[in-house]
N, C-alpha and C positions, 0 to 999 in steps of 0.2 A: 278483716284487713290482713293482707298477706305480709308476713315478716320477711324482709329482704336480707337480713343479716345472715351471713354464712350460707349463701344460696347454693353454690355448686362447686366451691373450690376450698380445699383445706388450707391453702396458703393465704387466704384473705385475712387481713389484719385491720383492726379498727382502734382508733385512739381518740381521746377527748370526750368530756362529758358536759362542758359548759358550766363552770362552777360559779361564776360571778354574775351579778346583775348587769355590770357594765358590758360584759361579753354578750348578754342577751340583747342589750340595746343596740350593740353593734350589728348583731345578726339582723335585727329588724331593719336597720338602715340598708344593709346589704340586700335584703329582700326587695326593698323599694327600688334600689338601683337595678336589680336584675329584672324586675317587672317592666322597667322602662327600656331595657335592652331588647332590641328586636331579635337578637340571637338566643334569648333565653327561651328554653322549651319547657313548658309546664307539664308536669307529670300528674297523672290521675292518682290522688292520694288514696282513693278507695281501693286501688288495685296494687300499685307498685310503691307505696310510700309508707313510711313510719315516722311520726313526728320526732321521736328521739333520734332516729337514724339521720333525718335531715338536719337536726340540730348539730349532731356530731360532725356531719359533713361541712356545715358552714364554719364551724370552729376550726376545722383542719384547713379549710381553704384560707382563712385569715391568718392562721399561725404560720403556715408554710410559705405563703406567697404575699407577705405583707409589703415587700418592696417591689413586687412585679406590678406593672401597669398594663391593663387590658384596654387596647384601642379598638373600639367597636367599628371604626371607619375603615379598618384594614382587612375587612373580609375579602377572601379571594373570590373574585368573580371574573367576568369576561374582560380582563384587562391585560395590557402588555406587561410582561414580567422580565425584570433584569436578573439574569442568572447569577450575577455576582452577589446579589443580596441573599442567595440561598446557599452559599458555600458553607460547608460544614467543617468547622474547626474542631476536630475530635480531641486533639491534645493541646488545647489552648492553655497558656501559662496563666497562673493566678496572680494578678497584679492589682494593686490598689487603684491604678489610674483607669482601668477598664470600666465601662458603663454596662449596665445590664442590657441584653438584647431583647427586642420585642418578641413576644410569643406569637406563633402562628395560630390563628383562630379561623374556623370555618362554620358556616351556617348549613347544617345538614338538611334542613327542610327544603332548601333550594335544589340540592343535589338529588334528593329522593323524589322530587316532583318532576325530574327530567326524564324524558323517554330515551330508550337506548339508541334509537335511530335518529334522534334530533341533532341539529348542528351544535347546540350548546353541550350536549353529552359528549360528542366527539371532541370538541375543544377541551372539555374537562379532562377526558382521558389523555389527550395529547399533553396537556399541562402537567398532569401527574407523572406521565412518562418522562417528561423533560426534567421534572424535579428529581427523579430517581437516577438520573444519569450520573456517571462518574465525573468528578470535577477535580481539577488540579489546582492546588493552592499556590501561593507565591514561593513556597519552598520546594515545589516540584513534587509534593506528596499527593498521591491520588486518593481521594476520599469518595465514598459511595453513600448516598442517603439510604438509611435503613427504613425510615418511615417518612411519610409526607402527609400533610394535612389533607384530608379528603380520601385517604386510602380506604378501600372497601374490603371487608372480610365477611365471608359467608357465615361464620360461626365464631363464638368466643374461643373455642378450642384452637381454631386456626390463628386467631390473634395472639393468644397466649404463647403458642409455639413460636410465632415470629418474635415476640418479646424475649423469650428464652434464647432464641438463636442470636439475637442482638447482644444479649448478656454474654454469651459465649464468645462472640467475635470481638466485642469491645473489652472483655475481661472485667466486667463490673457486676456487682451484686444488685439486682433489681428485686423489688418486692411489690406485691399488689395491695394497695391501700384501700381501694374500693373494688368490690367484686360481688356483683349481684346480677339479677336477670337483665338489667338494662344498662348498667354502667360498669366500666372497668378502668381503673386508674392505677398506673404503675409509676413508681418513683425509684430513684437511685439511692442506695444506702452507702455509697463509697466514702472513704476517708478523704477529707479535704485538708490539704496542708494549710496551716494558719500562718500567714505572713504578717498581717497587721489587722487591727480592728477596723470595723466598718467596711470590710470588703464585700464584694457581691456574694450573695448567698448566705450571709451571716445575719443573725437576729438576736436580740437581747431577750433572755428568758430569766424568770425569777423563780428561785427555789428556796425552801425553808430548811434550815439546819439548826437544830437546838433552839428553836423558837426565833431565829434571826433570819431575815430575808437577805439572800445573796443574789447578786446579779452576775450571771455568767454569759459568755459569748458562745452560742451554739452555731457551728458551721455545717451547712448541708449542701449537697450537690444540687445543681439546678435542673438536672435532667428529669423530665417526667412526661408522661403521655396520658391522655384522657380520651376514651372512646365510649360510644353509647349507641343505642338504637331506640327508635321511637316506640316500637311495640315488640312483643316477643316473636312475631313472625318476620320482621324486617331484618336487613343486614346491619352489620356493625360498621360504623364510620369513625375515623379519627377526627376528633373535634379540636383538641388543644394539644400542642406539641412544643416542647423545648428540647432540642437535641444536643445542647452544649453540656459536655461533661467537664466539671471542674475538680473531680476527685481523682485519686490515684488508682491505677489498675492493680488487680490482685490475681493470684494463681489459685486461690481457693474460692470456687464459685458455687453458690447455692443452686443455680440453674443447671449445673453440669451433672445431670442425673443419668442413671443407667439407660433410661428410655431415650434420652437425647443422644447419648453416645452410640447406642445401637443403630440409630438412623444414620449416623455419620460413618459407621464402619460396615454398613450393609453391603456395599460393593466388594469390600475386602473379604468378608466372610462368604459371600456368594461365589467369588472367584476361587477362594481357597478355604474350604470349610475346616481344614486342619491347621489353620494359621495359629502360631503360638500366642498365648496371652501377652507375653513380654513384648512381642513385636507390635501388637495392637497398642499396648500402653505407650511404648516409645514413639510410635508414629503419631498418636493422638496428642501427646504432650509436646512434641516438636512442632506440630501443625498449629495448635491453638495456644501454646505457652501456658497451659494450665496443668495442675497436678491432679491425677486420678489414682485411686488405689487399685491394687490387683483384684480385690473382691468386686469392685464396681465394674472393672473390665470383664470379669467372668460373667457377671449378671448381664452386662450389655451384649456380650457375644452369644449368650444363651437366648436372649430375646431376639437377636438378629437371626440366629439359626432357626428358631421356631417360626419366625415370620417367613423365612425362605422355604423351609420344608413344610410348613403348614401345621396346624394344630393336630395333635394325635387323636383327639376325640372328634373334632369336627370332620375329619376326612372320612370317617365311617358313614356320615350322612350323605357324602358325595360319592360313595362307592358305586352305587347303581348308575349314576350319571357317567362315571368313568367307564363302566362296562359297556354302556350304550355307545359311547364314542369309540371305544376299542373295537367293538364289533362292526361299527359303521365304516371305519377306515381300513380294517383288515378283514376281508370277507372270509367266511368259513372258520371264523374263530369261535372256540368254545370257552365260555366262562360260566361257571356255576358257583352260586353262593348258597351256603348252608347256614341256617340260623338255629338257635337253641329253641327247644320246644317251649311254647307259651301256654300256660294253663288257661289264660283268659284270651279267647280268640278275638275279642273286640278291642284288645289293647292296641294303641296307635304305634307302638314301637316293637321292634324285634331285635334281639341281641345277636350280634355277629358271632359266628362260630368258625366257618371255614370258607375258603375260596380256592377255586381251581381254574387255571388259565392254560390254554393250549392254542397258540396263535396259528391261524390258518396257513400262512406261508411256511412256517416251520413244519407243520403237519405234512404238507406236500413235499417239502424238501427231504424230510426223513424217509418218506416212502421212495423217493428217487435215489437214496443212498444204497438201497438194495441190501441192507444188513438188518437182520432180525435180532438185534442185540440192544438192550437197554440196561443202564445202571441206575440204581435207586440210592438215595441218601437224603439226610435231613440236616439242617443247620439251625441253630437257635436264633431267635430275634433278640435285639438288644434294647428295645424301647421299654416304655412303662407297661406295655401289655405283652406278657410273655407268650411265646408261641414258637412254632417250628416252620421253617421254609423247606418244603419237600420238593424234590426235583427228580426228573427222569431225563437222563443224558445218554445219547448214543454215540456212535463213531461214524465219521464221514469216510469217503474213499481214501483220504490221505492219512487215516488213523488219527485224525484230530477229533476233538469233542464236537458233538452236535446236540445242543440242548433242545428238548422237545416240549416238555410241559413242566410247569411249576405251580406251586400253591402255598398257601399259608393256613396252617391248622393249629388247633389248640395245643396239641402235644403229639409226640411220635409214638403212637400206640396202635394196636391191632385195628380198632374201629376207624381211626383216621386213615390208615394205610389202605384198608379195604375200600373206603369211599374214594380215595385217590386212584386206586387201581381200577375200580369200576368205571370211572369217568375216562381213564386212559384206554381201557379196553373198548369203550364205545367209539372213541375217536379213531383207533387203529383197526376197528372191526375184528377184534380178537374174541373168539368164542371161548367157551369153557374148555374145549378140547384142543385149544391152540398149543402148538409146540414151540412157542416163542422162547427166546433165551434171555434170562435176566441175571444180573450179578449185583450182589449187595454185601453188606458188612456183617451179616448174620444177626441183625437186630431182631429181637424176639417177635415184636409186633409185625414187622415186615415179613419174616419167615412164615408166620402163621397165615398172614393175609394172602401171600402168593400161593400157598398150598390150597387155600379155600377157593380163591378166585380162578387160578390157572393150575389145576392139579397135574396136567400133562406137560407143563412147561419145564424147560431145562434151567434150573436155578443154580447158579454158580456162587460160591463163597469166595470172598476176597482172601487171598493167601496171607496177606500182611496182617489182617485181623486175627486169623488163626494163629499166626506166630506170636501176636501180642498176648493171646491167651496162654500159649505155651510158655512164654517167658515168665509167667507168674510162678512156675515151678522149675523150669529148666532154662537158665539164663545164659549158658555157654553158647558161643558162636557156632560150635559144631552141630547143635540141634537145628539151628536155622539152615545150615548148609544141607543137612540130611532132608529137611522138610522141602526145601526148594528143589533138590534133585528129584525127589519123588513126585512132586507136582509137575515138573517140567518134562517128565518122561512121556513120550507120545504113543508108546505101545504097551500093551498089558504085560507081556513077558518082562520087558525092561522095568516096568513099575514094580512087579513082584520081586524082582531081583534087588532093586534098591530098597524096598521095604524090609527085605530080609537082612540087608546090611545094617539098616537102622535098628532092627530088633537086636542084632548082635552087639551094637554099640550101647543101646539102652532099651531093654525090653519093656520097661514100664512106660516110657515115653511113646514107644511105638504102639503099644496097646491103647494108650490114650488117643493117638491119632486115628487108629482104626475104628474108633467109635463114630467118627465122622465119615459118612459114606463117600467113597472116592469119586462118585459121579458129580459131586458138588465142587471138588477142588483139584482133581488130577486131570491133566490133558489126555491121558491115555483113555479116559472114560468119556471124553467130550464127543459130541456129534459135530459134524461139519456144517450144520445148517446156518450157523451165525457167521461163517466165513471169517472167524477170528478166534485166536487161542489165548485171549487175555486172561490173566490170573488175578489181577487186582482191579479194584473199582477206582482207579486213579482218575477216570474221566469226571466222576462226581466231585472228588476232592478239588480238582482244578476249577470246576464251575463254582463251588462254594467259596474258593479263594477269590474269584473275580467279583462276586457279589457281596463281599464282606462289608464294604462301606455302605451298602444299601440296606443292611439288616438292622441298622439303628434308626432308620427313618420311619415315619408314619406309614400306614398300610398302603395308601396310594403312592407315596414316595418310594416305598420299597418295590412295589410292582412296576413303577415307572423306571426305576433304576435298572431292574432286570431287563425290561423291554428295550431300553436305550442301549444297554450293553449288547444285547442280541442284534440290534440294528447295526451298531458299529462293527461288531465282529464279522458280519457278512461282508462289509466293505473291506476289512483288512484281509479276509481270505481271498477276495477278488483280486487284490493287489498281488498276492502270492501266485495266483493262477496265471497272471500275465507273464510272470517270470519262468513258469514251468515250460519245459521242452520235452517232446517225445509223446508217445501215445499213452504212457502210464503216468500216474501221479509221482511226485518226487520221492515219497516214502517207498512206494512199490518199486521204483527204479533202483533205489539204493539196495533194497533187499535182493532184487534179482541180480544186480551187479556183484554183490558179495557172494552169492551162491554160484555164479558163473566162475568166479575165481577159484573156489574150492572144488568145483566139478572137474577141473582138469586132472585131478589126482585119482579119478575113478575110471574103471574100465567096464564098459557095457558089452554084454554078449547076447546076440539075437537068437531066439529059439525058432525062427522061421515063421512065426505068427505075429501076434500083437503084443508079446511080452519080451522083456529084456531082463537079464540078470546083471546087476551092477555090483561090482566088488571094489572095496577100498581098503585102507589100512586098518589094522586092529580088528580084523574079522567083521568089518562093516559091510555087510552084503544084504541087498534087498532086491525085490522084484518090482519092475515098473510095468504097468498095463497101459499101453498107449491108447487103446480104444476107450477105456473107461476113465482115463486120466487119473489114475491112482498109483500110489506107491505104498509098499508095506511099512514104510517108516511113518506114514500118516501125516506128515508135515504138509504135503501137497493138498491133502484132503481137508486139513484143518483151516488153513488160511487162504487157499485158492491160488497160491503162487508156486510154480514148479520148484521142487526141492533139488538138491545137488544131484541126486540119482536120476531125476527126470532130465536135467540138463545134460548129464553125461550120456544118457540115452539119445538125446537130440544130436549130440556131437557124433555118435556112432551112426545115426540115421543120415547124417550129411554125406556119407560115402555113397548112398544110393541117390542117383540123379533124379529119380522119379518121386522121391519122398517130399512131403510138404514140410519145409523147415522153418516155418513162421512160429517162433516161440511165443509170440504175443497171443496166438490162438489158444495156448495152454493156460493163459492167465485168466482168472475170473474177471468178468466184466465190471465188477464193483471197483476195480483198481484203475480203470481207464480214465483218462483226463476228461473225456466227454461226460462220463458219469458224474465226476466231481463238479464240473461246471453246471450240469443240469440240477444238481442238488442245491446249489447256491444261486440259481436263477430266480428263486422266489424270494422277494424282498419284504422285510418287515416295514410297513408303512408308518410314517410319523403321524402324530395326532395333534389336534389344535389345543389352544389354551383352555383353561378351566372355565372362563367366562363364555366360551362358545360351545360347551358340551350340551348335548340334548338333555332335557329334563325327564327324569323317570316319572311315570304315571302310577307307580306303586303307591297304594294308600298308606302303607306303613313306613316308618323311618327306622333306619339301622342305627343301633347304639353300640358302643364298644363292648368287647367281652369283659367279664369280671376282672378287675385288677387284682393281681396277686403279688404282694410285696415279697421279694426274694430275701432269704436270710443272708446277712453279711453284705459286703460291698459288691455292687453289680460287676460281674465279670464281662470284660470286653473281648477277650480272646478265647478261642476254643481250647479246651484242656487237651494237651497232646499226650499221646501214649509214650511209654518209655522207649519204645522202638523208634519213634519219630525223633525224639530228642537225641538218641544215640546216633541215628543216621545223619543228623545235622553236624554232629561233632566229627563224624568220620568223613565228611565231604572233603575236608582239606587233605586228608591222607590219600595217597595214590600208591598202588602197588603193594607196599609192605605194611599197609594199615592194619591188616588182620594179625600179622606177626607181632607188630608193635603192641597191639591190644593184648595179645597173649602174654607178652613179657611184662605187662603192667603199665605201659605208657601208650602214648598216641603221638602221631606226627603232626606238627603244626608248621604251616608255611610262614616264612619270614618275609620282610618287605622286599628283599631281592629275589624272591622266588625259591630260595633254598629251603628244604624241609629239614627240620630237626626233631629229634625224639624227645618228647616231653618227659620230665623227671617226676611228674605227678604220680603219686601212689608208689614211688620207689623209695625204699628205706636207704638212708645214707649210712656209710660205714666210716667209723673213725680211723684215721691213719695212725693214731698212737696206740690205742688199746685193741684195735681190730674188732671192736664190738659195733653192732648196728644200733641205730636210733639216735645218734648224736655225731657231731663232727669234732675235729681236733681242738677247735676254739673253745667249745663248751665241755671238753673232756675233763672229768674229775677222777679218772681211774676206775670207772665203773666196770667191775668184772675183770680187771687186768691190772698189771703193774704199769704205772706211769713214770716215765723217766723224768727226773727233775734236773734242771739246769742250774 
């Protein structure tokens, strides 16, 4: 015999044991009356009943509803209903003159026997719909029926959620007195104000204290609901219902759990994932007039966020389905998943290790940019499964970032970078002898991987990271200035001259810098294949900043955040294209305009052939070759835009009426507006929802990588270098910021825009004793004579 007590809910409570013989006799009489009742449904004692449990139930029925009268002739059937009889008085006053209202009772056997398409079923649904309509009482207050007799629920979980929601809306504490596989009974435990004896809902109880029997008056709220089902496979129906609350409302609700709150704040968290906890707490308390703690709000927001972003572990199982959908919507997309080696080949699971993504539209657009330049960098994941987001970012014709490929790996090491570069080389058709140009932050694993995969490539080092390493020993600003001048020199003679000056300033620092080959960081040793003279890997830093909010999401959520950003970015660039005028991109137009202004100060002399000698101030003299489109300053060769010397040559050629004076023919085609539009003509296509993804036929299931708990509190922000922190402090200073720093202070802008010199790190001088370290107010004659008044 199956025991139904405590079947599937921790909140189920049971009371009463049937202590007296008189009570047992009353139970027998009740049994006879119930057997004569046509609405009584007999349960199979062999499957769903326990004699002791049934005895407890009968006693509870008699104790709690002694004064209630059940009219079996008032079963709701196909009859005309007066809606005024069903008006719900939620806040009815408790007065001694009121009489108890009849309970609504229904025979579920008749409803369960109805066909869904029958006339009786349609009338039943119309009746229930009419019962649940909003009704206006005599005071003008609109009330809405929460439940109606005959309401159908697919599961007990759905019914309990509806009861909890009613408890929240009515601000009453409800509890489940019966809770098993076939029955659910909820009652109200609210506090009823006692105005007089013998009121509705009160009953006399007997208790013993010190051997004496005392009669007390116990007042209970009359609200209760009883639902059941005929068998474990059928639906749940509300059988008995009393919707009149006679108790007081409360702000401390048992049903107001974190799970219920999370369902109510789902829209808020979805619209703004960074919404403050205090805002959620205030909004919820004002909406429902209940009190919730900050800890409960924190748990509720975490549940809502997990429901929105998905479970971190479950998304690894759907990763292969996501890959199929991504490749189906974006043709020519490359996605590769690497798993950990499994000693047992028959194992049904594989542990996730890495993933590489290169969208087909971005692959075509990058090739249309006509720039053989890529920057590499990594950023850490913030979720429970540590990892690194690797990215390859290029430059578009307007010198903006153009992300090409991204991936998630276990860590930023040589093995993971080699795997990433191998896949990238296959997508771009880069062989081992390729002379492609890369720029990175000198990460050891990346440096080794580039040397092994692409030994003939031009690998540039970010000058800012070189300066960060230099600052560990030489912190003065002069070292930064010397480093930047040496790196910015475009000719080898100029580079050697500046290195000599650096050696005269500090020979040890110059020797340290010479250990890094200049071909990695000096423009004078760069080739012009990349059509760019960038010295810093800022394009990767910008991309990492854009995807920062996506790095704390699950694996699919993170990949989708990056894809959506790339899709939106193309739309934003297209808006800027519509504003552009002229044959060149806006950035190229600005560079060319600035060089035209300076070119007026130079004089060009023709040699009678294809070369011109261009002379300017301060012994600035170079040779321009018109046929080969080169200048000895190498600026034209490095970036593809005519330098000031070439523009001065064009001005001299304008004196010849037969000369071709179109300056745009001297500009590399990478900077033309048509090239820019062609690069962004390939769109990243959107994808469908998760329920419509194709199912992978792979026999194995992906599981998450091993969880590694990090030491200390999890970090949310990237650790900034000292140079980055210093640069942010110096953004406010303009012009004299360097001089102010040398004097021991820094400039800070005020509210009216006026800049003032900060007194930080400046020692104060006493006006009395003329000593430093204190002022006249705290002067006690330290080191000098103090005049006494």
